[in-house]
Every structure is written in C-alpha cells, then in structure tokens.
N, CA and C atoms as an extended XYZ file, in Angstrom:
168
Properties=species:S:1:pos:R:3:atomname:S:1:resname:S:1:resid:I:1 pbc="F F F"
N      -254.606      -15.625      -81.862 N   UNK     1
C      -255.398      -15.641      -83.070 CA  UNK     1
C      -256.257      -14.398      -83.091 C   UNK     1
N      -256.399      -13.764      -84.226 N   UNK     2
C      -257.339      -12.664      -84.335 CA  UNK     2
C      -258.282      -12.938      -85.498 C   UNK     2
N      -259.449      -12.386      -85.410 N   UNK     3
C      -260.467      -12.605      -86.426 CA  UNK     3
C      -260.482      -11.424      -87.385 C   UNK     3
N      -261.206      -11.538      -88.523 N   UNK     4
C      -261.282      -10.411      -89.465 CA  UNK     4
C      -261.848       -9.145      -88.840 C   UNK     4
N      -262.618       -9.278      -87.764 N   UNK     5
C      -263.178       -8.097      -87.101 CA  UNK     5
C      -262.218       -7.515      -86.079 C   UNK     5
N      -261.034       -8.102      -85.934 N   UNK     6
C      -260.027       -7.579      -85.024 CA  UNK     6
C      -260.108       -8.115      -83.610 C   UNK     6
N      -260.985       -9.098      -83.370 N   UNK     7
C      -261.071       -9.681      -82.033 CA  UNK     7
C      -259.857      -10.573      -81.801 C   UNK     7
N      -259.250      -10.448      -80.637 N   UNK     8
C      -258.046      -11.215      -80.338 CA  UNK     8
C      -258.366      -12.278      -79.293 C   UNK     8
N      -258.014      -13.513      -79.618 N   UNK     9
C      -258.144      -14.638      -78.702 CA  UNK     9
C      -256.729      -15.094      -78.384 C   UNK     9
N      -256.441      -15.305      -77.113 N   UNK    10
C      -255.090      -15.696      -76.732 CA  UNK    10
C      -255.156      -16.947      -75.866 C   UNK    10
N      -254.333      -17.937      -76.215 N   UNK    11
C      -254.218      -19.144      -75.408 CA  UNK    11
C      -252.745      -19.347      -75.090 C   UNK    11
N      -252.449      -19.450      -73.806 N   UNK    12
C      -251.083      -19.685      -73.343 CA  UNK    12
C      -251.015      -21.047      -72.675 C   UNK    12
N      -249.925      -21.728      -72.873 N   UNK    13
C      -249.650      -22.989      -72.193 CA  UNK    13
C      -248.876      -22.645      -70.937 C   UNK    13
N      -249.283      -23.191      -69.796 N   UNK    14
C      -248.584      -22.934      -68.544 CA  UNK    14
C      -247.467      -23.964      -68.414 C   UNK    14
N      -246.207      -23.555      -68.593 N   UNK    15
C      -245.074      -24.478      -68.582 CA  UNK    15
C      -245.055      -25.371      -67.341 C   UNK    15
N      -244.696      -26.617      -67.561 N   UNK    16
C      -244.604      -27.574      -66.470 CA  UNK    16
C      -245.937      -28.213      -66.119 C   UNK    16
N      -246.988      -27.870      -66.864 N   UNK    17
C      -248.318      -28.418      -66.613 CA  UNK    17
C      -248.953      -28.822      -67.944 C   UNK    17
N      -250.132      -29.397      -67.858 N   UNK    18
C      -250.939      -29.677      -69.046 CA  UNK    18
C      -252.075      -28.671      -69.153 C   UNK    18
N      -251.917      -27.519      -68.531 N   UNK    19
C      -252.992      -26.533      -68.427 CA  UNK    19
C      -252.809      -25.437      -69.477 C   UNK    19
N      -253.933      -25.104      -70.121 N   UNK    20
C      -253.991      -23.985      -71.055 CA  UNK    20
C      -254.764      -22.850      -70.391 C   UNK    20
N      -254.308      -21.632      -70.609 N   UNK    21
C      -254.979      -20.457      -70.055 CA  UNK    21
C      -255.399      -19.583      -71.227 C   UNK    21
N      -256.709      -19.372      -71.358 N   UNK    22
C      -257.217      -18.583      -72.471 CA  UNK    22
C      -257.765      -17.252      -72.022 C   UNK    22
N      -257.571      -16.246      -72.877 N   UNK    23
C      -258.132      -14.927      -72.651 CA  UNK    23
C      -258.911      -14.533      -73.898 C   UNK    23
N      -260.191      -14.256      -73.713 N   UNK    24
C      -261.074      -13.885      -74.813 CA  UNK    24
C      -260.927      -12.391      -75.119 C   UNK    24
N      -261.394      -11.991      -76.285 N   UNK    25
C      -261.349      -10.574      -76.662 CA  UNK    25
C      -262.150       -9.702      -75.703 C   UNK    25
N      -263.118      -10.307      -74.978 N   UNK    26
C      -263.933       -9.528      -74.040 CA  UNK    26
C      -263.255       -9.384      -72.677 C   UNK    26
N      -262.129      -10.074      -72.484 N   UNK    27
C      -261.400       -9.990      -71.221 CA  UNK    27
C      -261.653      -11.148      -70.290 C   UNK    27
N      -262.629      -12.006      -70.606 N   UNK    28
C      -262.899      -13.176      -69.772 CA  UNK    28
C      -261.738      -14.164      -69.886 C   UNK    28
N      -261.486      -14.899      -68.805 N   UNK    29
C      -260.392      -15.865      -68.774 CA  UNK    29
C      -260.915      -17.236      -68.403 C   UNK    29
N      -260.209      -18.275      -68.876 N   UNK    30
C      -260.625      -19.656      -68.647 CA  UNK    30
C      -259.391      -20.537      -68.695 C   UNK    30
N      -259.381      -21.607      -67.890 N   UNK    31
C      -258.305      -22.585      -67.963 CA  UNK    31
C      -258.897      -23.952      -68.257 C   UNK    31
N      -258.139      -24.767      -68.982 N   UNK    32
C      -258.578      -26.108      -69.337 CA  UNK    32
C      -257.353      -26.927      -69.736 C   UNK    32
N      -257.475      -28.244      -69.633 N   UNK    33
C      -256.409      -29.123      -70.097 CA  UNK    33
C      -256.636      -29.568      -71.533 C   UNK    33
N      -257.872      -29.528      -71.985 N   UNK    34
C      -258.232      -30.001      -73.318 CA  UNK    34
C      -258.290      -28.830      -74.299 C   UNK    34
N      -257.472      -28.845      -75.365 N   UNK    35
C      -257.501      -27.745      -76.333 CA  UNK    35
C      -258.868      -27.568      -76.999 C   UNK    35
N      -259.589      -28.668      -77.247 N   UNK    36
C      -260.913      -28.565      -77.867 CA  UNK    36
C      -261.869      -27.837      -76.931 C   UNK    36
N      -261.831      -28.185      -75.648 N   UNK    37
C      -262.674      -27.500      -74.660 CA  UNK    37
C      -262.364      -26.011      -74.641 C   UNK    37
N      -261.078      -25.668      -74.713 N   UNK    38
C      -260.678      -24.258      -74.682 CA  UNK    38
C      -261.244      -23.504      -75.870 C   UNK    38
N      -261.117      -24.057      -77.081 N   UNK    39
C      -261.618      -23.371      -78.276 CA  UNK    39
C      -263.133      -23.296      -78.281 C   UNK    39
N      -263.801      -24.342      -77.806 N   UNK    40
C      -265.259      -24.285      -77.722 CA  UNK    40
C      -265.695      -23.167      -76.791 C   UNK    40
N      -264.989      -23.012      -75.674 N   UNK    41
C      -265.302      -21.934      -74.739 CA  UNK    41
C      -265.075      -20.582      -75.415 C   UNK    41
N      -263.933      -20.425      -76.070 N   UNK    42
C      -263.618      -19.145      -76.701 CA  UNK    42
C      -264.621      -18.773      -77.785 C   UNK    42
N      -264.954      -19.731      -78.630 N   UNK    43
C      -265.814      -19.435      -79.767 CA  UNK    43
C      -267.294      -19.511      -79.427 C   UNK    43
N      -267.648      -19.946      -78.208 N   UNK    44
C      -269.028      -20.045      -77.788 CA  UNK    44
C      -269.555      -18.770      -77.171 C   UNK    44
N      -268.941      -17.663      -77.457 N   UNK    45
C      -269.304      -16.380      -76.877 CA  UNK    45
C      -270.774      -16.074      -77.101 C   UNK    45
N      -271.543      -15.611      -76.140 N   UNK    46
C      -271.133      -15.204      -74.804 CA  UNK    46
C      -271.344      -16.278      -73.748 C   UNK    46
N      -271.772      -17.492      -74.118 N   UNK    47
C      -272.006      -18.529      -73.117 CA  UNK    47
C      -270.727      -18.851      -72.364 C   UNK    47
N      -270.806      -18.829      -71.035 N   UNK    48
C      -269.659      -19.159      -70.204 CA  UNK    48
C      -268.688      -18.017      -69.982 C   UNK    48
N      -268.960      -16.879      -70.589 N   UNK    49
C      -268.047      -15.750      -70.457 CA  UNK    49
C      -268.522      -14.808      -69.366 C   UNK    49
N      -267.654      -14.524      -68.462 N   UNK    50
C      -267.906      -13.551      -67.409 CA  UNK    50
C      -266.716      -12.593      -67.404 C   UNK    50
N      -266.798      -11.514      -68.176 N   UNK    51
C      -265.681      -10.558      -68.198 CA  UNK    51
C      -265.391      -10.033      -66.800 C   UNK    51
N      -264.134       -9.715      -66.515 N   UNK    52
C      -263.800       -9.182      -65.198 CA  UNK    52
C      -264.532       -7.868      -64.936 C   UNK    52
N      -264.832       -7.635      -63.673 N   UNK    53
C      -265.483       -6.380      -63.284 CA  UNK    53
C      -264.521       -5.224      -63.518 C   UNK    53
N      -265.038       -4.179      -64.091 N   UNK    54
C      -264.200       -2.994      -64.315 CA  UNK    54
C      -264.405       -2.013      -63.169 C   UNK    54
N      -263.317       -1.472      -62.695 N   UNK    55
C      -263.400       -0.457      -61.634 CA  UNK    55
C      -262.986        0.876      -62.219 C   UNK    55
N      -263.710        1.913      -61.874 N   UNK    56
C      -263.424        3.239      -62.432 CA  UNK    56
C      -262.496        4.007      -61.552 C   UNK    56
C-alpha cells in the first residue's frame, strides 16, 4: 500500500504460518499474527517504530 505522499507500507504473509511480516516506509519491521495489530503498528508511526541502524 502506498499513501498520497508516496510512503510505502508492505505486509507479507509468511507461507505455512499465520504470521504477517510488515515493513514500514521508515524501514522498521514488525511481525504479528493479527492483521489489525499489524495495521495499527504501521499507522501508529512513530510509536513502536525502531528503524534499523544505518551503517556508512
């Protein structure tokens, strides 16, 4: 899904499981079994978001 501002949210289903893996536009990642929990996490930016450390 992308927003009008061009932010991309991605949720993948991990085959063989009930697990969803989400990646926020900021690069933070989260897994959950509940789709509502996943969307709340994604849209609750920046609460709960810890983008990966960037190395130069």
